[in-house]
C-alpha positions in Angstrom: 11.0 -24.2 -6.6 7.3 -24.3 -5.7 5.1 -24.8 -2.6 2.2 -27.0 -1.8 -0.7 -26.7 0.6 1.0 -29.2 2.9 4.0 -26.7 3.2 1.5 -24.0 4.2 -0.1 -26.2 6.8 3.3 -27.1 8.2 4.1 -23.3 8.4 0.8 -22.7 10.3 1.9 -25.4 12.8 5.1 -23.5 13.5 3.2 -20.4 14.6 3.5 -21.1 18.3 3.4 -17.5 19.6 0.5 -15.1 19.1 2.8 -12.3 20.0 4.5 -12.9 16.6 1.7 -14.2 14.3 -2.0 -14.3 15.2 -5.1 -15.1 13.3 -6.4 -11.7 12.2 -10.2 -11.0 12.3 -12.8 -10.6 9.5 -14.9 -7.5 9.6 -17.9 -6.3 7.5 -18.3 -2.9 5.8 -21.8 -1.7 5.0 -20.4 1.3 3.1 -18.4 -0.9 0.7 -21.4 -3.2 0.3 -23.7 -0.3 -0.6 -21.1 0.9 -3.2 -20.3 -2.4 -4.8 -23.4 -4.5 -4.3 -21.2 -7.3 -2.8 -21.2 -8.9 0.6 -17.9 -7.7 2.0 -15.6 -9.5 4.5 -12.5 -7.5 5.2 -9.4 -9.5 6.1 -7.8 -7.3 8.7 -4.2 -8.3 8.2 -3.0 -4.8 9.0 -3.8 -5.7 12.7 -0.8 -8.0 12.9 1.7 -6.9 15.6 4.1 -5.5 13.0 1.3 -4.0 11.0 1.5 -6.4 8.0 1.4 -10.0 6.8 5.2 -10.1 6.5 5.8 -11.7 9.9 4.1 -14.9 8.7 6.8 -15.7 6.1 9.7 -14.4 8.2 8.7 -16.5 11.2 8.2 -19.6 9.2 11.6 -19.2 7.6 13.5 -18.5 10.8 11.8 -21.2 12.8 13.2 -23.7 10.4 16.6 -22.0 10.5 16.5 -22.3 14.3 15.6 -26.0 14.3 18.1 -27.0 11.6 21.8 -27.8 11.7 22.5 -24.4 10.2 25.1 -22.5 12.1 23.6 -19.1 11.3 23.3 -16.7 14.2 22.1 -13.7 12.2 19.3 -13.0 9.7 20.0 -10.5 7.0 17.3 -8.9 4.9 16.5 -5.9 2.7 13.2 -4.0 2.9 11.6 -0.6 2.6 9.7 -1.3 5.8 7.2 -4.1 6.3 9.5 -7.1 5.6 12.1 -5.4 7.7 9.8 -5.3 10.8 8.7 -8.9 10.2 12.2 -10.2 10.0 13.4 -8.2 13.0 10.6 -9.5 15.2 10.9 -13.1 14.0 14.6 -13.0 14.5 14.2 -11.7 18.1 11.7 -14.4 18.9 13.8 -17.2 17.5 17.0 -16.1 19.3 18.8 -14.7 16.2 20.4 -11.4 15.7 19.3 -9.4 12.6 20.7 -6.9 10.2 18.2 -5.1 8.0 19.3 -3.0 5.0 16.8 -0.2 4.1 16.9 2.4 1.4 18.1 5.8 2.6 14.6 7.3 1.8 12.7 4.7 3.9 10.2 6.4 6.3 11.8 7.2 9.7 8.9 5.6 11.5 9.6 2.2 9.8 13.3 2.6 10.5 12.6 3.2 14.2 10.1 0.4 14.4 12.6 -2.1 12.8 15.3 -1.1 15.3 12.7 -1.3 18.0 12.2 -5.0 17.3 15.9 -5.6 17.8 17.5 -5.2 14.4 20.7 -3.5 13.4 19.5 -1.2 10.6 21.8 -0.1 7.8 20.7 2.5 5.3 22.0 2.0 1.8 20.9 3.0 -1.7 17.9 4.9 -2.9 15.6 2.1 -3.7 14.7 -1.5 -2.9 17.0 -3.0 -5.5 20.1 -1.1 -4.2 19.3 -2.1 -0.7 18.9 -5.7 -1.8 22.2 -5.8 -3.5 24.0 -4.5 -0.5 22.2 -6.9 1.9 23.3 -9.9 -0.2 26.9 -8.6 -0.2 27.1 -8.7 3.6 25.8 -12.2 4.1 28.5 -14.3 5.7 29.0 -17.9 6.9 27.2 -17.1 10.2 24.2 -15.5 8.6 21.2 -16.4 6.5 19.6 -14.2 3.9 15.8 -13.7 4.2 14.3 -12.7 0.9 11.1 -10.8 0.9 9.3 -13.1 -1.5 11.7 -15.3 -3.6 11.8 -18.2 -1.1 9.4 -21.2 -0.7 9.5 -20.9 3.1 8.5 -17.3 2.9 5.7 -17.9 0.4 4.4 -20.8 2.5 4.3 -18.7 5.6 2.4 -16.0 3.8 0.0 -18.7 2.5 -1.3 -19.3 6.0 -3.4 -16.2 5.5 -5.2 -18.2 2.8 -6.0 -21.0 5.2 -7.5 -18.5 7.6 -9.7 -17.0 4.9 -10.9 -20.4 3.8 -11.9 -21.2 7.4 -13.3 -17.8 8.3 -15.2 -17.2 5.1 -16.0 -20.6 3.6 -18.5 -19.2 1.1 -16.1 -16.6 -0.3 -16.6 -16.1 -4.1 -13.6 -13.8 -4.6 -10.5 -13.0 -2.6 -8.6 -9.8 -3.6 -4.9 -9.7 -2.8 -2.3 -6.9 -3.3 0.8 -7.9 -5.3 4.3 -6.7 -4.8 6.9 -9.4 -5.2 4.1 -12.0 -5.3 4.8 -14.0 -2.1 1.5 -13.2 -0.5 -0.7 -13.9 -3.4 1.3 -16.9 -4.4 0.9 -18.5 -1.0 -2.7 -17.5 -0.6 -3.7 -18.7 -4.0 -1.9 -22.0 -3.4 -3.8 -22.5 -0.2 -7.2 -21.6 -1.6 -6.7 -23.9 -4.7 -7.1 -26.9 -2.5 -9.2 -25.6 0.5 -11.6 -23.5 -1.5 -11.2 -24.4 -5.2 -14.3 -22.5 -6.3 -13.0 -19.2 -4.9 -11.7 -16.7 -7.5 -8.4 -15.2 -6.6 -7.7 -11.7 -8.0 -4.4 -9.9 -7.7 -4.0 -6.2 -7.8 -1.0 -3.9 -8.5 -0.5 -0.2 -8.6 -0.4 1.0 -12.2 3.1 2.5 -11.9 4.5 -0.7 -10.3 2.7 -3.2 -12.4 5.0 -6.0 -13.4 2.7 -9.0 -13.3 0.5 -8.4 -16.3 3.6 -8.1 -18.5 5.2 -11.1 -16.8 2.2 -13.3 -17.6 2.1 -12.0 -21.1 5.8 -12.8 -21.7 5.7 -16.1 -19.8 8.6 -15.1 -17.5 9.2 -12.5 -14.7 9.3 -8.9 -16.0 11.1 -6.1 -14.1 10.9 -2.4 -14.3 13.8 0.0 -13.3 11.8 2.9 -12.0 8.9 2.5 -9.6 6.9 5.5 -8.5 3.7 4.8 -6.4 2.2 5.9 -3.1 1.8 2.1 -2.4 5.4 1.7 -1.5 4.8 -1.6 0.2 4.3 -3.2 -3.2 6.9 -1.2 -5.2 9.3 -4.1 -5.7 9.8 -3.6 -9.4 9.5 -7.3 -10.2 8.5 -10.8 -9.2 10.5 -14.0 -9.1 10.5 -17.3 -10.9 8.8 -18.9 -7.9 6.1 -16.3 -7.5 5.5 -16.0 -11.2 4.9 -19.8 -11.4 2.4 -19.7 -8.5 0.5 -16.7 -9.9 0.4 -18.3 -13.4 -1.0 -21.5 -12.0 -3.3 -20.4 -9.3 -4.4 -16.8 -9.7 -7.5 -16.2 -11.8 -7.1 -12.5 -12.7 -4.7 -9.6 -12.2 -5.8 -5.9 -12.5 -4.2 -2.6 -11.9 -5.4 0.6 -10.1 -4.1 4.1 -10.2 -2.5 6.1 -7.3 -5.5 8.3 -7.3 -7.8 5.3 -6.8 -5.5 4.0 -4.0 -5.4 7.4 -2.2 -9.2 7.7 -2.5 -9.5 4.2 -1.0 -7.2 5.0 1.9 -9.5 8.0 2.6 -12.6 5.8 2.2 -11.3 3.3 4.8 -10.4 6.1 7.3 -13.8 7.8 6.9 -16.1 4.8 6.5 -14.5 1.9 8.4 -12.3 3.9 10.9 -9.3 1.8 9.8 -5.9 3.2 8.7 -4.4 1.1 6.0 -1.3 1.9 3.9 -1.4 2.4 0.2 -0.5 -1.2 -0.5 -3.2 -2.4 1.8 -5.8 -0.2 0.2 -5.2 -1.6 -3.3 -7.6 -4.5 -2.7 -10.3 -2.0 -1.8 -9.5 0.2 -4.7 -9.8 -2.8 -7.0 -13.3 -3.7 -5.9 -14.4 -0.1 -6.1 -13.1 0.3 -9.7 -14.9 -0.5 -12.9 -12.3 -3.2 -13.7 -13.7 -5.8 -11.3 -17.3 -6.8 -11.0 -18.1 -8.2 -7.6 -21.8 -7.5 -7.4 -23.8 -10.2 -5.6 -20.6 -12.0 -4.5 -19.1 -12.6 -1.1 -15.8 -10.8 -1.4 -12.7 -10.8 0.8 -10.4 -7.8 0.2 -7.1 -8.4 2.1 -5.9 -5.4 4.0 -2.3 -6.4 3.8 -0.7 -3.6 5.8 -1.3 -0.5 8.0 2.2 1.0 8.4 1.4 4.5 7.1 3.7 7.2 8.4 2.2 10.6 9.2 4.2 12.1 6.3 2.8 9.5 3.9 -0.6 10.0 5.4 -0.4 13.7 4.6 0.7 12.9 1.0 -2.2 10.5 0.5 -4.7 12.9 2.1 -3.6 15.8 -0.1 -3.8 13.6 -3.2 -7.2 12.2 -2.3 -8.7 15.5 -1.2 -7.4 17.2 -4.4 -9.0 14.5 -6.5 -12.3 15.0 -4.7 -12.2 18.7 -5.2 -11.9 19.4 -1.5 -8.4 21.0 -1.8 -8.3 23.4 -4.7 -5.9 26.0 -6.1 -7.5 29.1 -7.7 -5.6 31.7 -9.7 -7.3 35.1 -9.6 -6.2 37.9 -12.0 -6.3 41.3 -10.2 -5.2 44.9 -10.6 -2.3 45.2 -8.2 -3.6 47.7 -5.7 -4.2 47.8 -2.0 -7.3 45.9 -0.8 -7.6 43.4 -3.7 -6.4 40.4 -1.7 -8.8 41.3 1.1 -11.8 41.6 -1.3 -11.2 38.2 -2.9 -10.5 36.6 0.5 -13.9 37.9 1.8 -15.7 36.4 -1.2 -14.1 33.0 -0.5 -15.0 33.3 3.2 -18.6 34.4 2.5 -18.9 31.1 0.5 -17.9 29.2 3.6 -14.5 27.9 2.5 -11.2 28.0 4.4 -8.0 29.5 2.9 -4.9 27.4 3.5 -2.4 29.7 1.8 -2.3 32.6 -0.7 0.6 33.8 -2.9 0.9 37.2 -4.6 2.6 36.8 -8.0 3.8 39.9 -10.0 6.8 38.5 -11.9 4.9 36.7 -14.6 5.8 37.5 -18.2 2.2 37.4 -19.5 1.0 40.0 -17.0 0.7 43.7 -17.9 2.3 46.3 -15.7 0.2 46.9 -12.7 -1.5 43.5 -12.7 -0.9 40.4 -10.6 -2.1 36.9 -9.8 -3.4 35.8 -6.4 -2.9 32.1 -6.0 -5.3 30.7 -3.4 -5.1 27.2 -1.9 -8.5 26.6 -0.3 -10.4 23.8 1.4 -14.0 23.2 0.3 -16.7 20.6 0.9 -16.4 19.4 -2.7 -17.0 20.3 -6.3 -20.3 22.1 -5.8 -18.9 24.5 -3.3 -15.9 25.1 -5.4 -18.1 26.0 -8.4 -20.0 28.5 -6.2 -16.8 30.2 -5.2 -15.6 30.4 -8.7 -18.9 31.9 -9.8 -18.9 34.4 -7.0 -15.4 35.6 -7.8 -16.3 36.0 -11.5 -19.5 37.9 -10.5 -17.3 40.3 -8.6 -15.5 41.1 -11.9 -12.4 39.0 -11.6 -10.9 36.5 -14.0 -10.4 33.2 -12.1 -8.9 29.9 -13.2 -9.0 26.6 -11.3 -5.4 25.4 -11.3 -6.2 22.0 -9.6 
């Protein structure tokens, strides 16, 4: 199995309803340009109706199911969220029913959104693979399985994004694309290979979900059993023979970024561009901000692949990012356990202009002498400099203090 640019052009011709798939805009970012030395053109794919690129592949697939002699009346898919919404919307628009199997730990917002697009949602398993196995088991004679990436029609649909980039940014030197199962980068790289052959295509994965570097090294798809990353949209645990072949042939480079870099880039996009992108969508920005990719003096297009970030996930990302910046800090203060000590230390922190989120009083610690205790403060500061001033002020007052995080 493979795809060609003609397959991708035919997919684009099937996009007859902007309420399903639209050409997403390109925006600039002076902040990213100042930091990286590149001319930045953000591909705002998170502004698709379903919040991600996934509708492209699903709509291309189901448009062909609709026009074929296939007797299918229902689309079946497995997804942790973005593919689910794409299939549900595409099915509704093509007159098909849909059943989407999602892991039991899928964000409630994504479950509700998928149901809102008309799908019957079944929760099964605790990860994408378990959901996938169940979805395949319920496919019958009257239904068609819509794979998230291991399908030429899906990859061709995703590749239409590459045609848009070639048209919108004809002078692009580098396009950066997040990789989960590889359908998006496989399609985009195939499109650019013919329409913009001098453009470098760089793929990026989260470190704890990185299967592509090992796959390229082995010469065949490599899978991992346990995937833990805040970029849940690309936590597939593997790629397919189809996407491996496309990446191997058309992608110039693949790098990885840490969850800390992803979280920091989600914060960066919120603060500097006023755009909320999910962890997977922020990996392209994290890549160009890292020291693993030199884009100085280039015209660079980071693909913001998705923006479906639940408030729970946003809180997790914010906490992770702010902790890394030194703006959310835990301090452990050793005190003599007597009245007024908590108030005295709290006043020192307040006098330094910081805000206390929470404080815990710990007495039952084996290392403590009788009559001593620890005060555990979780505080908000403006950054490392203010934190250092607070620590110094507490020590000047005669206390032993340790920065826990």
